[in-house]
Steps between C-alpha positions, in 0.01 A plus 500: 500500500309283254575135432571593139774738612654227713502257209643762267779585743576133563521402134690804381853416398798730551486812287791606280593867523711709267698803620280780367448836665143436613603179680742663745298391810506140381875515437547639847299208635718258306810660649360448848438135418855463369636649820300247703608197299867599488523516876427132590722374217797712604435424866494126434829516312644689797365233738680233303823698518460559875458128565836405357694322770257606772138447608397801712136506608398811309662387175322164521169674567556739209572212263168341590278808482662645189458170318129516576481852364673391185231238444241779514694699242509193277124455536448859383689447175295474179351153461708411195823576690445286809673192359822697470513544878442136593867398502601795715225438756574127505866565582406729790236276658735252675701785654181675612373184664831436677518863611148469639604209719798694636284806557240294689762373743632854552151631582418212732828542687412864560165398647656240728752753629208732577338223703828433679519862612153469647558162661841328543358154435764239398242365253544810290876450498458151357254629242741776400783249458282294267412805290866602476590153374218507246609846385856382447383210284269722292779755459733227377248394236451861392875559479553184295238601247613860498866420437421330169210712371555861601691612190246342265209653688652849508566479126142393433371779722699755303354369175153494654540859615573619146207299370260644759607857432446447129150360550381752757633791292229426242223323695335539839511202739263216415234508772339168414689294757403748772136443405550124516641525854227743606228267370656211691510703822143623455385136483723378782331249733442567867828597661654268756839390627536252213466752217603830659866475396407424138269802513798710608710377207233613256439843656875558498509420129206732438665785690822466301302510175288797605812698584581491128158642414469875532226671705432197719307587814764547776251377759472169314879463490517575873227245576684235297825580681335490843339162433826367356699605807242374752464163332876469458556567869243238595651245263844548653361427847302208360819350357682559826225318690512210253878468539487536878235229528718274289843550662413578862375254760123507533514470880827657612469794260122545516524849650716627212277334242192651663657845496565476126148366442352798686687752285413307184129511585514876558678562170248279321210715622679814383577345163141388447370845586731667247415245231126525556515881495683487168242264353204700622631838390673422169453142380122502467500720189392339171834589340843630587449840339239598761737416783810674368332835434566748782 
């Protein structure tokens, strides 16, 4: 692909299509896009309903991930419409952040219980008790915010859903933000433990955006997902090690801390391998269009 083609694809704005007979394939593509953008909006509204009066693990996780997907949908709206989504996204952000803190404690508790099955060390029991207490506090904060905001957010989501359907019924998703993220990733500095999690955040955003674009290379989506999962797993163990080193006794609990450190190091190697493979295979192209073509 020539540089000129990359520049042309990058600068091209969203095209407007009218429902004529010779544009049936494009209309079909628009319908597929609509189906994909409806799903996270409806799912997020359902997550808000499921959280009423309760904070089950899966519902909390769904609130977090579906909020992220909604941000990708917003980024794909035509440029002149993005301001209309700001209020809705702003109202969701505090809940997403609080849900993330609850989710983190749920995941870390699962990992500690796994360690306890392997080794009945009392150190792990103390670590688990700390995580349970932290989870309870995060859940309280989430519930407090949710009790006052959920009706407003669901109403704004319903309005946003109508707005999105109207826009995507006449225009394809705006790909410019996906190009911005791709360019950032293609220029990412040398990967290390300090920037690997931020790298994951950006590849997750890119994957959400590419899912709205038709004919994206499935292998690229799979590589993004693999790197996202590997890095996420490492980061969970990294956070568990950080917490364990902070709340456990450096001498009395050194065996438990060392065990967590050993797993964290292994997961870091796996995460780095997945991230480097993604960069080498897909993020060295001069523009996004070369990478997304099957």
